[in-house]
N, C-alpha and C positions, 0 to 999 in steps of 0.2 A: 819387444818391450814396447809399452805404451806409457807416456807420463801425462799426468793430468794435473793441472794448476787451476783451481777455484778462485775466485774473486766476487766481491760485490756484497759481501754481508755486512752487517753493521747493526746499530740500535734504531728501532722505528716503534712509533706509537700504534696502538691498536687501531686497525682500520686503515693504515698506511700501506705502502707498497715498497718492494726491493726487487732487483733484478740481479740474480746470480750469473756468472759466467764461468765456463769451464773450458780451457784451451787444451787441446790434445796435441801431443807431437810424438814422434817415433814411428813405430810401425802403424800408422793410422789406417792404412788400406786394409788391415786385418780386422777392424772392429765391425761387430755384427750390429750392436746396439749401444746406446749410451742412455745413462739415467742418473736420477738424483736419489739419494737415502738421507735420513737424518737420524741423529741420536740425541735425545734429551737427557740431561744429567740424571744418571741413575737408572736409565731405561735401555732397552736393546735398540740397536739401530733397525730402522724401519723403512720400507719402500715409500717413495713419495712419486715419482713419475718415470716413465722410459719412453725413448723414442727410437725407433728402428731405422736401419739404414734406408728403408723404403719410406720413411716418414710416418708411419703409423705410431699413435701415442696411447698410453695408458697411464691412469692415475690411481692413487689411493683415494678411497672414499672421502677421507677427511680433508683433502685438498681439492677434489674435482670441482670445478666451477669457479675456483679462485686462482688456482695456479695454471700456467701454461709452459709447456716444454716445447723447445724449438732448437733447430740447428742450422748453422751456417757453414755449408760443406767448404766453400771457398777459404774461410778463416779456420776450419777444423774446430770450431767452437759450439758448444751446447749451451743453451740459456734456460734459466728457470724464472719466469716472470711470476712474481708472488704479490697477489693483490688481496685486498680485504684481510690483512694479517691479523692473527690472534695470538694473545699470550701463549696459548698452547702450541702454537708454532715455533716457540723458542727452542733452539737446538744447533747442534754443529751439522752443517749441511755437506755431505760428501758426493762428490762426482764419481760415477763408476762407468767403466767401458768393459764390454764383453768381447772376448775374441775367441771362438770356439770354447773350449772349457776353461779359458784362463780369464780371470777377472783382475782388473786393475782399479786402484782407488787413489783419489786425491788425498791431499792433506786435510781438507775440511775447511770450512769458513763458518764462523759464528753469526748466527741470526738470534737477535734479541727483540723480543716485542714486549713493550711495556703497557701496562693497563691504564 
């Protein structure tokens, strides 16, 4: 089992920045890759960014160039640096970890961007 705890959400004005953190614990040796998803009110959860165990990254088109995913293996933590935030980035952001065919989710952290 893998436990994930997100932090760093909050309220920010458009154009501002936030950094989300996701601390992993448990069977972290089994994690293949970690990522971030988000779910806006009334919409389906969508992919935001992913980072593999080797450090390769991939982003949704909507955040590419504005968001950066990174990881600190010593702290078992993944970060999502979000710059140039837009009101449409408002959502609950969820951390995700993949271990083989298993998927683990954090509880989510709210990000609200005001116009």
